[in-house]
C-alpha positions in Angstrom: -46.4 -68.6 14.8 -43.4 -67.7 12.8 -39.9 -67.2 14.4 -37.2 -64.6 13.8 -35.0 -67.1 12.0 -37.8 -67.8 9.5 -37.8 -64.0 8.7 -34.0 -64.2 8.2 -34.4 -67.1 5.8 -37.1 -65.3 3.8 -35.0 -62.2 3.6 -32.0 -64.1 2.2 -34.3 -65.8 -0.3 -36.0 -62.5 -1.1 -39.3 -64.1 -0.4 -41.4 -61.0 -0.5 -44.7 -62.8 -0.3 -43.6 -64.6 2.9 -42.3 -61.4 4.5 -45.5 -59.6 3.7 -47.5 -62.4 5.2 -45.3 -62.1 8.3 -46.4 -58.5 8.8 -49.7 -60.0 10.0 -48.2 -62.4 12.5 -49.6 -62.1 16.0 -46.1 -61.7 17.5 -45.0 -58.1 17.3 -41.3 -59.1 17.1 -42.1 -61.1 14.0 -44.0 -58.1 12.5 -41.2 -55.7 13.4 -38.5 -58.0 12.0 -40.4 -58.6 8.8 -40.8 -54.9 8.3 -37.1 -54.4 8.8 -36.3 -57.2 6.3 -38.7 -55.7 3.7 -36.9 -52.4 4.1 -33.6 -54.0 3.5 -34.7 -56.0 0.4 -36.3 -52.9 -1.1 -38.9 -54.5 -3.3 -41.7 -52.3 -4.4 -44.3 -55.0 -3.7 -43.7 -54.2 0.0 -44.8 -50.6 -0.3 -48.5 -51.0 0.2 -48.4 -53.5 3.0 -45.8 -51.4 4.9 -47.9 -48.3 4.4 -50.9 -50.1 5.9 -48.8 -51.4 8.8 -47.3 -48.0 9.6 -50.8 -46.6 10.2 -52.6 -49.6 11.6 -50.4 -51.7 13.9 -51.3 -51.5 17.6 -47.7 -51.4 18.6 -45.8 -48.1 18.2 -42.4 -49.7 17.6 -43.9 -51.8 14.8 -45.5 -48.7 13.3 -42.2 -46.8 13.5 -40.3 -49.6 12.0 -42.8 -50.0 9.2 -42.6 -46.3 8.5 -38.8 -46.4 8.3 -38.9 -49.5 6.1 -41.4 -47.9 3.8 -39.2 -44.9 3.4 -36.2 -47.1 2.8 -38.0 -49.1 0.0 -39.0 -45.8 -1.7 -35.4 -44.6 -1.5 -34.0 -47.9 -2.9 -36.5 -47.8 -5.8 -35.6 -44.2 -6.6 -31.9 -45.1 -6.5 -32.5 -48.0 -8.9 -34.4 -45.8 -11.3 -31.7 -43.2 -11.2 -29.0 -45.8 -11.9 -31.1 -47.1 -14.8 -31.6 -43.7 -16.3 -27.8 -43.0 -16.1 -27.1 -46.3 -17.7 -29.6 -45.6 -20.5 -28.2 -42.1 -21.0 -24.7 -43.2 -21.5 
């Protein structure tokens, strides 16, 4: 079983694969913390796993956190694309 500090290390390293794998950990705190970390990192590879988690996790807090994280990733991707188009348009 993974621990919270493992999630923090993966977040700092931007280990998207490791964080996505943590979404399936038996410990709900690990799943919740991994979802939060994926939301903070904002990598589009997290979209589908977070979407699945927000509809399928048995724990309401984990579903809510995954939903918020999913929305946050979408927003970060949109912000990056907007910044890129402004840069290209200059």
